[in-house]
C-alpha positions as CSV (number, residue, x, y, z in Angstrom):
1,M,-33.4,-2.4,6.4
2,T,-30.9,-5.2,5.7
3,E,-33.1,-6.7,3.1
4,E,-33.3,-3.3,1.3
5,K,-29.6,-2.7,1.6
6,L,-29.2,-6.1,-0.3
7,G,-31.8,-5.2,-2.9
8,T,-34.3,-7.9,-1.9
9,S,-36.9,-5.3,-0.6
10,E,-38.8,-2.7,-2.5
11,K,-38.1,0.7,-1.5
12,T,-41.4,3.2,-0.7
13,E,-40.9,6.2,-2.8
14,L,-42.1,9.8,-2.0
15,D,-43.6,11.9,-4.6
16,A,-41.7,14.6,-6.6
17,H,-43.3,17.5,-4.7
18,F,-42.0,16.0,-1.5
19,E,-38.6,15.2,-2.9
20,N,-38.5,18.9,-4.4
21,L,-39.2,20.3,-0.8
22,S,-36.6,18.1,0.7
23,E,-34.2,19.3,-1.9
24,R,-34.9,23.0,-1.2
25,A,-34.8,22.4,2.6
26,D,-31.1,20.7,2.0
27,T,-30.0,23.7,-0.1
28,T,-31.4,26.3,2.6
29,K,-29.5,24.5,5.4
30,Q,-26.5,24.3,3.4
31,W,-26.3,28.1,2.2
32,T,-27.5,29.3,5.7
33,E,-24.8,27.6,7.5
34,K,-22.2,29.0,4.9
35,L,-23.5,32.7,5.0
36,L,-23.5,32.3,8.8
37,K,-20.1,31.3,9.3
38,D,-18.7,33.8,6.2
39,T,-20.6,36.6,8.2
40,E,-19.2,35.8,11.5
41,S,-15.6,35.7,9.8
42,V,-16.2,39.5,8.3
43,L,-17.4,40.5,11.6
44,T,-14.9,38.6,13.9
45,P,-12.0,37.9,11.8
46,N,-9.9,36.4,14.4
47,P,-10.9,32.6,14.7
48,G,-9.8,32.2,18.4
49,N,-12.1,35.2,19.1
50,R,-14.9,33.5,17.3
51,V,-14.6,30.2,19.3
52,E,-14.2,32.2,22.4
53,D,-17.4,34.1,21.7
54,F,-19.3,30.9,20.8
55,L,-18.2,29.4,24.1
56,Y,-19.4,32.4,25.9
57,E,-22.9,32.3,24.0
58,K,-23.3,28.6,25.0
59,I,-22.7,29.4,28.7
60,E,-24.8,32.5,28.7
61,K,-22.0,34.7,30.0
62,K,-21.2,38.3,28.6
63,K,-18.3,38.4,26.0
64,P,-15.3,39.8,27.1
65,N,-14.8,43.5,25.9
66,R,-11.5,42.8,23.9
67,L,-10.1,45.9,21.9
68,S,-10.0,45.7,18.1
69,N,-6.8,46.0,16.0
70,L,-8.2,49.5,15.2
71,E,-8.6,50.4,18.7
72,Y,-4.8,49.2,19.6
73,L,-3.7,51.3,16.8
74,A,-5.7,54.2,18.2
75,Q,-4.0,54.1,21.8
76,D,-0.6,53.9,20.2
77,M,-1.0,56.9,18.0
78,I,-2.5,58.8,21.0
79,E,0.5,57.6,23.2
80,A,2.9,58.6,20.5
81,G,1.5,62.0,20.0
82,N,1.9,62.8,23.6
83,E,5.5,61.5,23.5
84,Y,6.4,63.6,20.5
85,G,4.5,66.3,22.2
86,P,0.8,67.8,21.6
87,G,2.6,71.0,20.4
88,T,4.4,69.8,17.7
89,P,2.7,69.5,14.4
90,Y,3.6,65.6,14.2
91,G,2.4,65.0,17.8
92,S,-1.0,66.9,17.5
93,T,-1.7,65.3,14.3
94,L,-1.1,61.7,15.7
95,I,-3.5,62.7,18.6
96,K,-6.0,63.9,16.4
97,V,-5.8,61.0,14.1
98,G,-5.8,58.5,17.2
99,Q,-8.7,59.9,18.5
100,C,-10.7,59.5,15.2
101,E,-9.5,55.9,14.9
102,Q,-10.9,55.6,18.4
103,R,-14.2,56.7,17.0
104,L,-14.0,54.5,14.0
105,G,-13.5,51.6,16.5
106,Q,-16.3,52.4,18.3
107,I,-18.4,52.7,15.4
108,E,-17.4,49.5,14.1
109,R,-18.3,47.9,17.5
110,E,-21.8,49.2,17.1
111,F,-22.2,48.0,13.6
112,I,-20.9,44.3,14.7
113,T,-23.4,44.4,17.3
114,N,-26.1,45.7,15.1
115,A,-25.4,43.0,12.4
116,N,-25.2,40.4,15.0
117,Q,-28.6,41.1,16.2
118,C,-30.2,41.6,12.9
119,F,-28.9,38.9,10.7
120,L,-26.7,36.7,12.9
121,V,-29.0,35.9,15.6
122,P,-32.2,35.1,13.6
123,L,-30.2,32.7,11.3
124,R,-28.6,31.0,14.3
125,K,-32.3,30.5,15.7
126,Y,-33.7,29.2,12.5
127,L,-30.9,26.5,12.1
128,D,-31.1,25.9,15.9
129,G,-35.0,25.9,15.7
130,E,-36.8,25.1,12.9
131,M,-34.2,23.5,10.5
132,K,-33.2,21.2,13.6
133,T,-36.8,20.1,13.7
134,I,-37.2,19.5,10.0
135,T,-33.9,17.3,10.3
136,T,-35.5,15.4,13.2
137,E,-38.8,14.9,11.4
138,R,-37.3,13.5,8.3
139,G,-35.2,11.1,10.4
140,V,-38.4,9.9,12.0
141,L,-39.9,9.7,8.2
142,E,-37.0,7.6,7.1
143,S,-37.3,5.2,10.1
144,K,-41.0,4.9,9.3
145,R,-40.3,4.3,5.7
146,L,-38.1,1.4,6.5
147,D,-40.7,-0.3,9.0
148,L,-43.4,0.2,6.1
149,D,-41.0,-1.4,3.4
150,A,-40.3,-4.5,6.0
151,C,-44.0,-4.7,6.6
152,K,-44.6,-5.0,2.8
153,N,-41.8,-7.6,2.3
154,R,-43.5,-9.7,5.2
155,V,-46.7,-9.5,3.3
156,R,-45.1,-10.6,0.1
157,K,-43.5,-13.5,1.9
158,A,-46.7,-14.7,3.6
159,R,-48.7,-14.5,0.4
160,S,-46.2,-16.8,-1.3
161,S,-46.4,-19.5,1.4
162,L,-50.4,-19.7,0.9
163,G,-51.1,-23.3,-0.3
164,V,-47.8,-24.7,1.1
165,P,-48.3,-27.4,3.8
166,T,-46.9,-26.5,7.2
167,K,-46.2,-29.2,9.8
168,E,-46.2,-26.9,12.9
169,G,-46.7,-23.5,13.8
170,P,-49.5,-20.9,12.5
171,S,-50.9,-21.4,9.2
172,P,-49.7,-19.1,6.2
173,E,-53.2,-17.7,6.3
174,Y,-52.8,-16.4,9.8
175,L,-49.2,-15.5,9.1
176,L,-50.5,-13.4,6.2
177,E,-53.6,-11.8,8.2
178,M,-50.9,-10.8,10.7
179,A,-48.7,-9.3,8.2
180,E,-51.4,-7.5,6.6
181,R,-52.7,-5.8,9.8
182,D,-49.0,-4.8,10.6
183,L,-48.6,-3.3,7.2
184,R,-51.9,-1.2,7.7
185,V,-50.7,0.2,10.8
186,A,-47.1,1.0,9.1
187,Q,-48.8,2.7,6.3
188,S,-50.9,4.9,8.5
189,E,-47.8,5.9,10.7
190,F,-45.8,6.8,7.4
191,D,-48.7,8.8,5.8
192,R,-49.0,10.8,9.2
193,Q,-45.4,11.3,9.2
194,V,-45.2,12.3,5.6
195,E,-48.0,15.0,6.3
196,I,-46.2,16.4,9.6
197,T,-42.9,16.4,7.6
198,K,-44.5,18.0,4.3
199,L,-45.9,20.9,6.3
200,L,-42.6,21.7,8.1
201,L,-40.9,21.3,4.7
202,E,-43.5,23.8,3.0
203,N,-42.9,26.4,5.7
204,V,-39.4,26.9,4.7
205,G,-40.5,29.2,1.9
206,N,-41.9,31.6,4.8
207,S,-38.7,31.4,6.6
208,L,-36.7,32.2,3.1
209,S,-39.0,35.5,3.1
210,S,-37.8,36.1,6.6
211,H,-34.2,35.8,5.6
212,H,-34.8,38.1,2.9
213,R,-35.7,40.6,5.2
214,Y,-33.0,40.0,7.5
215,L,-30.5,40.6,4.8
216,H,-32.2,44.1,4.0
217,E,-31.8,44.8,7.5
218,F,-28.0,43.8,7.3
219,V,-27.4,46.0,4.5
220,D,-28.8,48.8,6.1
221,A,-26.7,48.4,9.2
222,Q,-23.5,48.2,6.9
223,L,-24.8,51.3,5.1
224,T,-25.0,52.9,8.2
225,Y,-21.6,52.1,9.4
226,Y,-19.8,53.2,6.2
227,Q,-21.8,56.8,6.3
228,R,-20.8,57.2,9.9
229,C,-17.1,56.1,9.1
230,E,-17.1,58.4,6.1
231,K,-18.3,61.4,8.6
232,A,-15.9,60.7,11.2
233,L,-13.0,60.9,8.4
234,Q,-14.4,64.1,6.7
235,D,-14.5,65.7,10.4
236,L,-10.8,64.6,10.8
237,K,-9.9,66.1,7.8
238,T,-11.5,69.4,8.1
239,Q,-9.4,69.2,11.4
240,L,-6.0,68.7,9.7
241,I,-6.4,71.2,7.2
242,R,-7.1,74.2,9.5
């Protein structure tokens, strides 16, 4: 490894197809992490709440059932309406609007749950499972590559020593034989790890097809959310103009 860093050892290269697969995996990991983070920010804007939710997930405990800003607004509107008097025009309207805001808050809560299940959970599972395995196996491959490069370098050194008389120790021929044996083992282990890693990298395409489906489900959940919100507001408007 040190020799490679110093430029005295030749680096074993992987073929272009493998490099393209690796690049696609890197891009997929980068964008999946970013989309996951961005969607979490949309569904839970408060960063403190996101951290708290994350910790509850880690210890597998139920998240706190905190009120949203919309639900706090609803509570205050209803309380204010009762204070002004349900029989007054303003008080009555405050109560009706507050009840609608409560309904909107519940619809939002259900949307967040649905979006989390259909989009965020699968993406997290992918990053924590398949993508983590890919990262691990690529690390193993890099280690096997460094071992292979070191063995190649030892073979080159052993060959360059042939014909050079030695006063003591193993003969150059014996050292070459041992170095070539180690090289064959290292090459076999490297080739095997390349195939293992390549299979995982090739499966990224199938995973992206699944991500495509999750995205459709997220859009469906979002569409349902806005449709339900619109209906709640239309019903409120009908009440207010009576």
